[in-house]
N, CA, C and O atoms as a Tripos MOL2 file, in Angstrom:
@<TRIPOS>MOLECULE
protein
  264   263    66     0     0
PROTEIN
NO_CHARGES

@<TRIPOS>ATOM
      1 N           2.3280    5.7720    6.5480 N.3       1 HIS1
      2 CA          1.7350    6.7300    7.0030 C.3       1 HIS1
      3 C           1.3190    7.9490    6.4280 C.2       1 HIS1
      4 O           0.2490    8.4200    6.8130 O.2       1 HIS1
      5 N           1.8340    8.4060    5.7660 N.am      2 GLY2
      6 CA          1.6500    9.6360    4.8930 C.3       2 GLY2
      7 C           0.7840    9.5100    3.7700 C.2       2 GLY2
      8 O           0.5670   10.5130    3.0900 O.2       2 GLY2
      9 N           0.1850    8.2720    3.4410 N.am      3 TRP3
     10 CA         -0.6560    7.9140    2.6180 C.3       3 TRP3
     11 C          -2.0760    7.9580    3.5310 C.2       3 TRP3
     12 O          -3.0760    8.6250    3.2660 O.2       3 TRP3
     13 N          -1.8970    7.1410    4.5760 N.am      4 ASP4
     14 CA         -2.7500    7.1970    5.6700 C.3       4 ASP4
     15 C          -3.6740    8.6500    6.0620 C.2       4 ASP4
     16 O          -4.8530    8.8940    6.3180 O.2       4 ASP4
     17 N          -2.4130    9.4240    5.9460 N.am      5 ILE5
     18 CA         -2.8800   10.6570    6.8090 C.3       5 ILE5
     19 C          -3.6150   11.4130    5.7530 C.2       5 ILE5
     20 O          -4.7900   11.7730    5.8220 O.2       5 ILE5
     21 N          -2.8980   11.5820    4.9050 N.am      6 ALA6
     22 CA         -3.7990   11.9570    3.5840 C.3       6 ALA6
     23 C          -4.7230   11.5670    3.3860 C.2       6 ALA6
     24 O          -5.6960   12.2900    3.5970 O.2       6 ALA6
     25 N          -4.9000   10.3470    2.9240 N.am      7 ALA7
     26 CA         -6.4950    9.4950    2.5200 C.3       7 ALA7
     27 C          -7.4210    9.8760    4.1590 C.2       7 ALA7
     28 O          -8.6180   10.1410    4.0430 O.2       7 ALA7
     29 N          -7.0710    9.8770    4.9590 N.am      8 ALA8
     30 CA         -7.9750    9.9490    5.9140 C.3       8 ALA8
     31 C          -8.5020   11.5990    6.2570 C.2       8 ALA8
     32 O          -9.5750   11.7790    6.8350 O.2       8 ALA8
     33 N          -7.6660   12.7010    5.8540 N.am      9 THR9
     34 CA         -7.7970   13.8530    5.5810 C.3       9 THR9
     35 C          -8.7160   14.8610    4.4670 C.2       9 THR9
     36 O          -9.2800   15.9530    4.3990 O.2       9 THR9
     37 N          -8.3860   13.5370    3.6120 N.am     10 GLY10
     38 CA         -9.2760   14.0670    2.2420 C.3      10 GLY10
     39 C          -8.3320   15.1410    1.4870 C.2      10 GLY10
     40 O          -8.7620   16.2550    1.1870 O.2      10 GLY10
     41 N          -7.3850   14.8390    1.2840 N.am     11 GLN11
     42 CA         -5.5500   15.5600    0.7490 C.3      11 GLN11
     43 C          -5.4230   14.8290   -0.5160 C.2      11 GLN11
     44 O          -6.1320   13.8230   -0.4960 O.2      11 GLN11
     45 N          -4.8580   14.9590   -1.4660 N.am     12 PRO12
     46 CA         -4.3720   14.3750   -2.7400 C.3      12 PRO12
     47 C          -3.3760   13.0050   -1.6910 C.2      12 PRO12
     48 O          -2.9220   13.3060   -0.5870 O.2      12 PRO12
     49 N          -3.2210   11.8060   -2.1970 N.am     13 ALA13
     50 CA         -2.1880   10.8750   -1.4170 C.3      13 ALA13
     51 C          -1.5730   10.1410   -2.6170 C.2      13 ALA13
     52 O          -1.4600    8.9200   -2.7170 O.2      13 ALA13
     53 N          -1.2010   11.0470   -3.4940 N.am     14 ALA14
     54 CA         -0.3930   10.0810   -4.8450 C.3      14 ALA14
     55 C           1.2100   10.0710   -4.1120 C.2      14 ALA14
     56 O           1.5280   11.1120   -3.5370 O.2      14 ALA14
     57 N           1.8740    9.3140   -4.1190 N.am     15 LEU15
     58 CA          2.8040    9.1980   -3.9280 C.3      15 LEU15
     59 C           3.8990    8.7820   -4.9660 C.2      15 LEU15
     60 O           3.7940    7.9870   -5.9000 O.2      15 LEU15
     61 N           5.1420    9.6380   -4.5010 N.am     16 GLU16
     62 CA          5.8850    9.9230   -5.7730 C.3      16 GLU16
     63 C           6.1400    8.3060   -6.1010 C.2      16 GLU16
     64 O           5.8480    7.4040   -5.3160 O.2      16 GLU16
     65 N           6.7510    8.1170   -7.4330 N.am     17 PRO17
     66 CA          6.6140    6.9120   -7.7660 C.3      17 PRO17
     67 C           8.1630    6.0270   -7.7040 C.2      17 PRO17
     68 O           8.3270    4.8090   -7.6410 O.2      17 PRO17
     69 N           9.1560    7.0870   -7.7460 N.am     18 GLU18
     70 CA         10.4790    6.3240   -6.8380 C.3      18 GLU18
     71 C          10.2430    5.9820   -5.5610 C.2      18 GLU18
     72 O          11.1920    5.4300   -5.0040 O.2      18 GLU18
     73 N           9.0900    6.1690   -4.8110 N.am     19 LEU19
     74 CA          8.9580    6.0600   -3.4330 C.3      19 LEU19
     75 C           8.3330    4.7740   -3.4400 C.2      19 LEU19
     76 O           8.6610    3.8110   -2.7470 O.2      19 LEU19
     77 N           7.3040    4.8400   -4.3660 N.am     20 VAL20
     78 CA          6.6040    3.6060   -4.1800 C.3      20 VAL20
     79 C           7.5500    2.2600   -4.9920 C.2      20 VAL20
     80 O           7.3960    1.0390   -4.9610 O.2      20 VAL20
     81 N           8.3120    2.9260   -5.5230 N.am     21 GLU21
     82 CA          9.2120    1.5290   -6.5610 C.3      21 GLU21
     83 C          10.0520    1.2730   -5.1310 C.2      21 GLU21
     84 O          10.1460    0.0660   -4.9130 O.2      21 GLU21
     85 N          10.5280    1.8960   -4.3590 N.am     22 ALA22
     86 CA         11.7500    2.0470   -3.4280 C.3      22 ALA22
     87 C          11.2650    0.8730   -2.2060 C.2      22 ALA22
     88 O          11.9870   -0.0220   -1.7650 O.2      22 ALA22
     89 N           9.4650    1.2360   -1.7070 N.am     23 CYS23
     90 CA          8.9440    0.1840   -0.9650 C.3      23 CYS23
     91 C           8.8780   -0.8170   -1.5670 C.2      23 CYS23
     92 O           9.6020   -1.7080   -1.1220 O.2      23 CYS23
     93 N           8.1820   -1.1060   -2.5920 N.am     24 GLN24
     94 CA          8.0280   -2.4040   -3.3310 C.3      24 GLN24
     95 C           9.2150   -3.2720   -3.2830 C.2      24 GLN24
     96 O           9.0530   -4.4860   -3.1520 O.2      24 GLN24
     97 N          10.5740   -2.6870   -3.3920 N.am     25 GLU25
     98 CA         11.6560   -3.5030   -3.2520 C.3      25 GLU25
     99 C          12.3280   -4.0270   -1.8270 C.2      25 GLU25
    100 O          12.9710   -5.0360   -1.5370 O.2      25 GLU25
    101 N          11.8620   -2.8260   -1.0440 N.am     26 VAL26
    102 CA         11.7750   -3.4830    0.1190 C.3      26 VAL26
    103 C          10.8090   -4.1600    0.8910 C.2      26 VAL26
    104 O          10.8910   -4.6580    2.0130 O.2      26 VAL26
    105 N           9.6700   -4.0710   -0.0910 N.am     27 LEU27
    106 CA          9.0380   -5.2140    1.1880 C.3      27 LEU27
    107 C           8.3880   -6.1520    0.8360 C.2      27 LEU27
    108 O           7.5340   -6.7330    1.5060 O.2      27 LEU27
    109 N           8.9260   -6.5310   -0.8800 N.am     28 ALA28
    110 CA          8.5780   -7.8680   -1.5140 C.3      28 ALA28
    111 C           9.3690   -8.7420   -0.8920 C.2      28 ALA28
    112 O           8.9090   -9.8680   -1.0770 O.2      28 ALA28
    113 N          10.2240   -8.7650   -0.3190 N.am     29 PRO29
    114 CA         11.1810  -10.0800    0.3670 C.3      29 PRO29
    115 C          10.3200  -10.6790    1.7100 C.2      29 PRO29
    116 O          10.2060  -11.8470    2.0820 O.2      29 PRO29
    117 N           9.5290   -8.9220    2.5330 N.am     30 GLN30
    118 CA          8.9480   -9.3390    3.7790 C.3      30 GLN30
    119 C           7.6610   -9.3950    4.0490 C.2      30 GLN30
    120 O           7.1210   -9.4280    5.1540 O.2      30 GLN30
    121 N           7.1160   -9.4060    2.8370 N.am     31 LEU31
    122 CA          5.8040   -9.4700    2.6090 C.3      31 LEU31
    123 C           4.7910  -10.2060    3.2750 C.2      31 LEU31
    124 O           3.8000   -9.5860    3.6600 O.2      31 LEU31
    125 N           4.8760  -11.4230    3.4740 N.am     32 GLU32
    126 CA          4.3650  -12.4150    4.1900 C.3      32 GLU32
    127 C           4.7710  -12.2030    5.4390 C.2      32 GLU32
    128 O           3.7830  -12.3800    6.1530 O.2      32 GLU32
    129 N           5.6500  -11.9330    6.0550 N.am     33 GLY33
    130 CA          5.5110  -11.5740    7.5740 C.3      33 GLY33
    131 C           5.4800  -10.8230    8.0520 C.2      33 GLY33
    132 O           5.5640  -10.7630    9.2780 O.2      33 GLY33
    133 N           5.2760   -9.4240    6.8910 N.am     34 LEU34
    134 CA          4.5970   -8.1070    7.4640 C.3      34 LEU34
    135 C           2.9020   -8.3500    7.6710 C.2      34 LEU34
    136 O           2.0270   -7.7420    8.2880 O.2      34 LEU34
    137 N           2.9310   -9.3670    6.9570 N.am     35 GLN35
    138 CA          1.2710   -9.5520    6.6390 C.3      35 GLN35
    139 C           0.6160  -10.0390    7.7620 C.2      35 GLN35
    140 O          -0.4170   -9.6240    8.2870 O.2      35 GLN35
    141 N           1.6550  -11.3850    8.2060 N.am     36 ALA36
    142 CA          1.0180  -12.1500    9.3760 C.3      36 ALA36
    143 C           1.1890  -11.5540   10.7160 C.2      36 ALA36
    144 O           0.6520  -12.0440   11.7100 O.2      36 ALA36
    145 N           2.1410  -10.2040   10.7590 N.am     37 SER37
    146 CA          2.7070   -9.3030   11.6920 C.3      37 SER37
    147 C           1.1890   -9.0100   12.3700 C.2      37 SER37
    148 O           1.1110   -8.7460   13.5700 O.2      37 SER37
    149 N           0.2070   -9.0640   11.6680 N.am     38 GLY38
    150 CA         -0.9790   -8.0460   12.2310 C.3      38 GLY38
    151 C          -1.0420   -6.5720   12.4660 C.2      38 GLY38
    152 O          -1.7850   -6.0600   13.3030 O.2      38 GLY38
    153 N          -0.2080   -5.9030   11.6720 N.am     39 GLU39
    154 CA          0.2900   -4.2980   12.0570 C.3      39 GLU39
    155 C          -0.2620   -3.9000   10.5260 C.2      39 GLU39
    156 O          -0.6730   -2.7720   10.2570 O.2      39 GLU39
    157 N          -0.2030   -5.0540    9.5200 N.am     40 PHE40
    158 CA         -1.4080   -3.9460    8.4110 C.3      40 PHE40
    159 C          -2.5460   -4.9710    8.3390 C.2      40 PHE40
    160 O          -2.7130   -6.0270    8.9500 O.2      40 PHE40
    161 N          -3.5890   -4.0780    7.0140 N.am     41 GLY41
    162 CA         -4.5950   -4.9240    6.9790 C.3      41 GLY41
    163 C          -5.0090   -6.2890    5.9030 C.2      41 GLY41
    164 O          -4.3470   -6.4350    4.8750 O.2      41 GLY41
    165 N          -5.7790   -6.9400    6.1290 N.am     42 VAL42
    166 CA         -5.4000   -7.8570    5.0470 C.3      42 VAL42
    167 C          -5.8250   -7.4150    3.5940 C.2      42 VAL42
    168 O          -6.8360   -6.8450    3.1830 O.2      42 VAL42
    169 N          -4.3910   -8.0030    2.7970 N.am     43 PRO43
    170 CA         -4.5120   -8.0320    1.5390 C.3      43 PRO43
    171 C          -5.8590   -7.7610    0.9700 C.2      43 PRO43
    172 O          -6.8470   -8.4310    1.2660 O.2      43 PRO43
    173 N          -5.8670   -6.8660    0.2330 N.am     44 VAL44
    174 CA         -7.3680   -6.5040   -0.4950 C.3      44 VAL44
    175 C          -6.8870   -7.2390   -1.7160 C.2      44 VAL44
    176 O          -5.9760   -7.1250   -2.5350 O.2      44 VAL44
    177 N          -8.2380   -8.3100   -1.3980 N.am     45 ALA45
    178 CA         -8.6040   -9.8060   -2.7520 C.3      45 ALA45
    179 C          -8.9880   -9.4720   -4.1570 C.2      45 ALA45
    180 O         -10.0540   -8.8590   -4.2120 O.2      45 ALA45
    181 N          -8.5940   -9.6310   -4.9500 N.am     46 GLY46
    182 CA         -9.0290   -9.3710   -6.0950 C.3      46 GLY46
    183 C          -8.9190   -7.9400   -6.7470 C.2      46 GLY46
    184 O          -9.5900   -7.6730   -7.7440 O.2      46 GLY46
    185 N          -8.2150   -7.1830   -6.2760 N.am     47 SER47
    186 CA         -8.0230   -5.8780   -6.7870 C.3      47 SER47
    187 C          -7.6680   -6.1380   -8.3790 C.2      47 SER47
    188 O          -8.4780   -5.8250   -9.2510 O.2      47 SER47
    189 N          -6.5680   -6.6550   -8.6440 N.am     48 GLY48
    190 CA         -5.9570   -6.4110  -10.0500 C.3      48 GLY48
    191 C          -5.3390   -5.0900  -10.0420 C.2      48 GLY48
    192 O          -5.1120   -4.6830  -11.1820 O.2      48 GLY48
    193 N          -5.0080   -4.3190   -9.1290 N.am     49 ALA49
    194 CA         -4.3340   -3.1620   -9.0040 C.3      49 ALA49
    195 C          -3.1500   -3.3080  -10.1990 C.2      49 ALA49
    196 O          -2.2070   -4.0910  -10.3100 O.2      49 ALA49
    197 N          -3.5370   -2.4090  -10.8820 N.am     50 ALA50
    198 CA         -2.3360   -2.3370  -12.2360 C.3      50 ALA50
    199 C          -1.4380   -1.0230  -12.0820 C.2      50 ALA50
    200 O          -0.5320   -0.6550  -12.8300 O.2      50 ALA50
    201 N          -1.9060   -0.4230  -10.9500 N.am     51 ASP51
    202 CA         -0.8390    1.2420  -10.8600 C.3      51 ASP51
    203 C          -0.2650    0.3630   -9.8510 C.2      51 ASP51
    204 O          -0.8550   -0.5600   -9.2890 O.2      51 ASP51
    205 N           1.4460    0.8880   -9.5970 N.am     52 PRO52
    206 CA          1.9970    0.2220   -8.8370 C.3      52 PRO52
    207 C           1.5530    0.8160   -7.2640 C.2      52 PRO52
    208 O           1.4620    0.0040   -6.3430 O.2      52 PRO52
    209 N           1.2790    2.3130   -7.0210 N.am     53 GLN53
    210 CA          0.9230    2.6570   -5.8890 C.3      53 GLN53
    211 C          -0.1590    1.7300   -5.5060 C.2      53 GLN53
    212 O          -0.1320    1.0100   -4.5080 O.2      53 GLN53
    213 N          -1.1570    1.8050   -6.4100 N.am     54 ASP54
    214 CA         -2.4200    1.0160   -5.8380 C.3      54 ASP54
    215 C          -2.1080   -0.5540   -5.6060 C.2      54 ASP54
    216 O          -2.8670   -1.2170   -4.8990 O.2      54 ASP54
    217 N          -1.2880   -0.9720   -6.0480 N.am     55 ALA55
    218 CA         -0.8100   -2.5680   -5.6400 C.3      55 ALA55
    219 C          -0.1640   -2.4770   -4.7310 C.2      55 ALA55
    220 O          -0.4760   -3.2750   -3.8470 O.2      55 ALA55
    221 N           1.0490   -1.5240   -4.4010 N.am     56 LEU56
    222 CA          1.6920   -1.7300   -2.6810 C.3      56 LEU56
    223 C           0.1620   -1.5230   -1.3870 C.2      56 LEU56
    224 O          -0.2050   -2.2020   -0.4280 O.2      56 LEU56
    225 N          -0.3420   -0.2800   -2.0070 N.am     57 LEU57
    226 CA         -1.2450   -0.2000   -0.7880 C.3      57 LEU57
    227 C          -2.4230   -1.2720   -0.8110 C.2      57 LEU57
    228 O          -3.1510   -1.4130    0.1710 O.2      57 LEU57
    229 N          -2.5550   -1.9050   -1.7920 N.am     58 THR58
    230 CA         -3.7650   -3.3710   -1.5580 C.3      58 THR58
    231 C          -2.9700   -4.6250   -1.0960 C.2      58 THR58
    232 O          -3.5300   -5.6970   -0.8680 O.2      58 THR58
    233 N          -1.7470   -4.4470   -0.9820 N.am     59 SER59
    234 CA         -0.7330   -5.6350   -0.6600 C.3      59 SER59
    235 C          -1.0470   -5.7570    1.3230 C.2      59 SER59
    236 O          -1.2920   -6.6860    2.0930 O.2      59 SER59
    237 N          -0.8760   -4.3970    1.4540 N.am     60 LEU60
    238 CA         -1.0910   -3.7140    2.9420 C.3      60 LEU60
    239 C          -2.0920   -3.7180    3.3340 C.2      60 LEU60
    240 O          -2.0220   -3.7310    4.5630 O.2      60 LEU60
    241 N          -3.4880   -3.7110    2.8560 N.am     61 GLY61
    242 CA         -4.6120   -3.8430    3.1600 C.3      61 GLY61
    243 C          -5.5410   -2.8100    3.1730 C.2      61 GLY61
    244 O          -6.6470   -2.7030    3.7030 O.2      61 GLY61
    245 N          -4.6490   -1.8310    2.2570 N.am     62 ARG62
    246 CA         -5.1410   -0.6710    2.1290 C.3      62 ARG62
    247 C          -6.4310   -0.0640    1.0250 C.2      62 ARG62
    248 O          -6.1000   -0.7720    0.0740 O.2      62 ARG62
    249 N          -7.1990    0.4380    0.6860 N.am     63 HIS63
    250 CA         -8.3200    0.4870   -0.1060 C.3      63 HIS63
    251 C          -8.1120    1.5500   -1.1830 C.2      63 HIS63
    252 O          -9.1090    2.2720   -1.1690 O.2      63 HIS63
    253 N          -7.3390    1.9070   -2.0040 N.am     64 PRO64
    254 CA         -6.9700    3.3450   -2.4760 C.3      64 PRO64
    255 C          -8.0780    4.0590   -3.1390 C.2      64 PRO64
    256 O          -7.9090    5.2550   -3.3730 O.2      64 PRO64
    257 N          -8.9440    3.6180   -3.4020 N.am     65 ALA65
    258 CA         -9.9460    4.4040   -4.0440 C.3      65 ALA65
    259 C         -11.1290    4.8430   -2.7830 C.2      65 ALA65
    260 O         -12.2310    5.3130   -3.0660 O.2      65 ALA65
    261 N         -10.7370    4.6300   -1.6040 N.am     66 GLY66
    262 CA        -11.4450    5.2650   -0.3070 C.3      66 GLY66
    263 C         -11.5070    4.3570    0.1430 C.2      66 GLY66
    264 O         -12.0120    4.2550    1.2610 O.2      66 GLY66
@<TRIPOS>BOND
     1     1     2 1
     2     2     3 1
     3     3     4 2
     4     3     5 am
     5     5     6 1
     6     6     7 1
     7     7     8 2
     8     7     9 am
     9     9    10 1
    10    10    11 1
    11    11    12 2
    12    11    13 am
    13    13    14 1
    14    14    15 1
    15    15    16 2
    16    15    17 am
    17    17    18 1
    18    18    19 1
    19    19    20 2
    20    19    21 am
    21    21    22 1
    22    22    23 1
    23    23    24 2
    24    23    25 am
    25    25    26 1
    26    26    27 1
    27    27    28 2
    28    27    29 am
    29    29    30 1
    30    30    31 1
    31    31    32 2
    32    31    33 am
    33    33    34 1
    34    34    35 1
    35    35    36 2
    36    35    37 am
    37    37    38 1
    38    38    39 1
    39    39    40 2
    40    39    41 am
    41    41    42 1
    42    42    43 1
    43    43    44 2
    44    43    45 am
    45    45    46 1
    46    46    47 1
    47    47    48 2
    48    47    49 am
    49    49    50 1
    50    50    51 1
    51    51    52 2
    52    51    53 am
    53    53    54 1
    54    54    55 1
    55    55    56 2
    56    55    57 am
    57    57    58 1
    58    58    59 1
    59    59    60 2
    60    59    61 am
    61    61    62 1
    62    62    63 1
    63    63    64 2
    64    63    65 am
    65    65    66 1
    66    66    67 1
    67    67    68 2
    68    67    69 am
    69    69    70 1
    70    70    71 1
    71    71    72 2
    72    71    73 am
    73    73    74 1
    74    74    75 1
    75    75    76 2
    76    75    77 am
    77    77    78 1
    78    78    79 1
    79    79    80 2
    80    79    81 am
    81    81    82 1
    82    82    83 1
    83    83    84 2
    84    83    85 am
    85    85    86 1
    86    86    87 1
    87    87    88 2
    88    87    89 am
    89    89    90 1
    90    90    91 1
    91    91    92 2
    92    91    93 am
    93    93    94 1
    94    94    95 1
    95    95    96 2
    96    95    97 am
    97    97    98 1
    98    98    99 1
    99    99   100 2
   100    99   101 am
   101   101   102 1
   102   102   103 1
   103   103   104 2
   104   103   105 am
   105   105   106 1
   106   106   107 1
   107   107   108 2
   108   107   109 am
   109   109   110 1
   110   110   111 1
   111   111   112 2
   112   111   113 am
   113   113   114 1
   114   114   115 1
   115   115   116 2
   116   115   117 am
   117   117   118 1
   118   118   119 1
   119   119   120 2
   120   119   121 am
   121   121   122 1
   122   122   123 1
   123   123   124 2
   124   123   125 am
   125   125   126 1
   126   126   127 1
   127   127   128 2
   128   127   129 am
   129   129   130 1
   130   130   131 1
   131   131   132 2
   132   131   133 am
   133   133   134 1
   134   134   135 1
   135   135   136 2
   136   135   137 am
   137   137   138 1
   138   138   139 1
   139   139   140 2
   140   139   141 am
   141   141   142 1
   142   142   143 1
   143   143   144 2
   144   143   145 am
   145   145   146 1
   146   146   147 1
   147   147   148 2
   148   147   149 am
   149   149   150 1
   150   150   151 1
   151   151   152 2
   152   151   153 am
   153   153   154 1
   154   154   155 1
   155   155   156 2
   156   155   157 am
   157   157   158 1
   158   158   159 1
   159   159   160 2
   160   159   161 am
   161   161   162 1
   162   162   163 1
   163   163   164 2
   164   163   165 am
   165   165   166 1
   166   166   167 1
   167   167   168 2
   168   167   169 am
   169   169   170 1
   170   170   171 1
   171   171   172 2
   172   171   173 am
   173   173   174 1
   174   174   175 1
   175   175   176 2
   176   175   177 am
   177   177   178 1
   178   178   179 1
   179   179   180 2
   180   179   181 am
   181   181   182 1
   182   182   183 1
   183   183   184 2
   184   183   185 am
   185   185   186 1
   186   186   187 1
   187   187   188 2
   188   187   189 am
   189   189   190 1
   190   190   191 1
   191   191   192 2
   192   191   193 am
   193   193   194 1
   194   194   195 1
   195   195   196 2
   196   195   197 am
   197   197   198 1
   198   198   199 1
   199   199   200 2
   200   199   201 am
   201   201   202 1
   202   202   203 1
   203   203   204 2
   204   203   205 am
   205   205   206 1
   206   206   207 1
   207   207   208 2
   208   207   209 am
   209   209   210 1
   210   210   211 1
   211   211   212 2
   212   211   213 am
   213   213   214 1
   214   214   215 1
   215   215   216 2
   216   215   217 am
   217   217   218 1
   218   218   219 1
   219   219   220 2
   220   219   221 am
   221   221   222 1
   222   222   223 1
   223   223   224 2
   224   223   225 am
   225   225   226 1
   226   226   227 1
   227   227   228 2
   228   227   229 am
   229   229   230 1
   230   230   231 1
   231   231   232 2
   232   231   233 am
   233   233   234 1
   234   234   235 1
   235   235   236 2
   236   235   237 am
   237   237   238 1
   238   238   239 1
   239   239   240 2
   240   239   241 am
   241   241   242 1
   242   242   243 1
   243   243   244 2
   244   243   245 am
   245   245   246 1
   246   246   247 1
   247   247   248 2
   248   247   249 am
   249   249   250 1
   250   250   251 1
   251   251   252 2
   252   251   253 am
   253   253   254 1
   254   254   255 1
   255   255   256 2
   256   255   257 am
   257   257   258 1
   258   258   259 1
   259   259   260 2
   260   259   261 am
   261   261   262 1
   262   262   263 1
   263   263   264 2
@<TRIPOS>SUBSTRUCTURE
     1 HIS1         2 RESIDUE 1 A HIS
     2 GLY2         6 RESIDUE 1 A GLY
     3 TRP3        10 RESIDUE 1 A TRP
     4 ASP4        14 RESIDUE 1 A ASP
     5 ILE5        18 RESIDUE 1 A ILE
     6 ALA6        22 RESIDUE 1 A ALA
     7 ALA7        26 RESIDUE 1 A ALA
     8 ALA8        30 RESIDUE 1 A ALA
     9 THR9        34 RESIDUE 1 A THR
    10 GLY10       38 RESIDUE 1 A GLY
    11 GLN11       42 RESIDUE 1 A GLN
    12 PRO12       46 RESIDUE 1 A PRO
    13 ALA13       50 RESIDUE 1 A ALA
    14 ALA14       54 RESIDUE 1 A ALA
    15 LEU15       58 RESIDUE 1 A LEU
    16 GLU16       62 RESIDUE 1 A GLU
    17 PRO17       66 RESIDUE 1 A PRO
    18 GLU18       70 RESIDUE 1 A GLU
    19 LEU19       74 RESIDUE 1 A LEU
    20 VAL20       78 RESIDUE 1 A VAL
    21 GLU21       82 RESIDUE 1 A GLU
    22 ALA22       86 RESIDUE 1 A ALA
    23 CYS23       90 RESIDUE 1 A CYS
    24 GLN24       94 RESIDUE 1 A GLN
    25 GLU25       98 RESIDUE 1 A GLU
    26 VAL26      102 RESIDUE 1 A VAL
    27 LEU27      106 RESIDUE 1 A LEU
    28 ALA28      110 RESIDUE 1 A ALA
    29 PRO29      114 RESIDUE 1 A PRO
    30 GLN30      118 RESIDUE 1 A GLN
    31 LEU31      122 RESIDUE 1 A LEU
    32 GLU32      126 RESIDUE 1 A GLU
    33 GLY33      130 RESIDUE 1 A GLY
    34 LEU34      134 RESIDUE 1 A LEU
    35 GLN35      138 RESIDUE 1 A GLN
    36 ALA36      142 RESIDUE 1 A ALA
    37 SER37      146 RESIDUE 1 A SER
    38 GLY38      150 RESIDUE 1 A GLY
    39 GLU39      154 RESIDUE 1 A GLU
    40 PHE40      158 RESIDUE 1 A PHE
    41 GLY41      162 RESIDUE 1 A GLY
    42 VAL42      166 RESIDUE 1 A VAL
    43 PRO43      170 RESIDUE 1 A PRO
    44 VAL44      174 RESIDUE 1 A VAL
    45 ALA45      178 RESIDUE 1 A ALA
    46 GLY46      182 RESIDUE 1 A GLY
    47 SER47      186 RESIDUE 1 A SER
    48 GLY48      190 RESIDUE 1 A GLY
    49 ALA49      194 RESIDUE 1 A ALA
    50 ALA50      198 RESIDUE 1 A ALA
    51 ASP51      202 RESIDUE 1 A ASP
    52 PRO52      206 RESIDUE 1 A PRO
    53 GLN53      210 RESIDUE 1 A GLN
    54 ASP54      214 RESIDUE 1 A ASP
    55 ALA55      218 RESIDUE 1 A ALA
    56 LEU56      222 RESIDUE 1 A LEU
    57 LEU57      226 RESIDUE 1 A LEU
    58 THR58      230 RESIDUE 1 A THR
    59 SER59      234 RESIDUE 1 A SER
    60 LEU60      238 RESIDUE 1 A LEU
    61 GLY61      242 RESIDUE 1 A GLY
    62 ARG62      246 RESIDUE 1 A ARG
    63 HIS63      250 RESIDUE 1 A HIS
    64 PRO64      254 RESIDUE 1 A PRO
    65 ALA65      258 RESIDUE 1 A ALA
    66 GLY66      262 RESIDUE 1 A GLY
């Protein structure tokens, strides 16, 4: 939620790399269920995000560039 609030209010939205890595580890095994829950946006198709934070965000339907 921190990224959402920062992005919505025009503040820096960079997450600590260690946090992104930890989130990916927890998220990966349950990603399909989370996406199907309706609690997250539709994954951003074709993003090709190379940056780990962008990959995390796009998998949850966020648009990191704005």
